[in-house]
C-alpha positions in Angstrom: -22.9 10.9 9.3 -20.1 13.0 10.7 -16.6 11.5 10.3 -13.7 12.6 12.5 -11.2 11.7 9.8 -11.4 11.0 6.1 -8.9 10.4 3.2 -9.8 12.7 0.3 -7.3 11.1 -2.2 -4.9 14.1 -1.7 -5.2 15.0 1.9 -6.2 13.8 5.3 -9.3 15.7 6.4 -9.8 16.0 10.1 -12.7 17.3 12.2 -11.1 20.1 14.2 -12.0 18.9 17.7 -10.6 22.1 19.3 -13.6 24.0 17.9 -16.3 21.6 19.2 -19.1 21.9 20.3 -19.7 25.4 18.9 -18.3 24.9 15.4 -17.9 22.0 13.0 -14.7 22.8 11.1 -12.5 20.5 9.0 -8.8 20.9 8.2 -7.1 19.3 5.2 -3.5 18.1 5.9 -1.2 17.4 3.0 2.1 16.5 4.6 3.5 14.8 7.7 4.5 18.1 9.4 0.9 19.3 9.3 -0.3 15.9 10.7 2.3 16.1 13.5 1.1 19.7 14.4 -2.6 18.6 14.4 -1.8 15.8 16.8 0.2 18.0 19.0 -2.5 20.8 19.1 -5.2 18.1 19.8 -7.1 18.8 16.6 -7.5 15.0 16.6 -8.3 13.3 19.9 -8.6 9.7 21.1 -6.0 6.9 20.8 -7.6 5.2 17.8 -8.0 8.5 15.8 -4.5 9.6 16.7 -3.0 6.3 15.6 -4.8 6.4 12.2 -3.8 10.0 11.7 -0.2 9.2 12.5 -0.3 6.3 9.9 -1.7 8.7 7.3 1.1 11.2 8.3 3.7 8.5 7.7 2.1 7.8 4.3 2.1 11.4 3.4 5.8 11.7 4.4 6.8 8.7 2.3 4.7 9.8 -0.6 6.2 13.3 -0.4 9.8 11.9 -0.5 9.0 9.6 -3.4 7.6 12.5 -5.4 10.7 14.7 -4.7 13.0 11.9 -5.9 11.0 11.5 -9.1 11.6 15.2 -9.9 15.4 14.9 -9.8 
């Protein structure tokens, strides 16, 4: 089965819908800025997929800020 988005444990993996139907390409996003850019560039399409991607982006942002505070 082909998933449009998947959590790998470290990154949000998205099916790059800008390359369809000629290519099946995935992008791994590891921070909230990458997720924002993917939504803006229409790598992910459709309201439900955009909403789930945005939620993962928020998680990645919070996780990133928590990790940077631990290093201080």
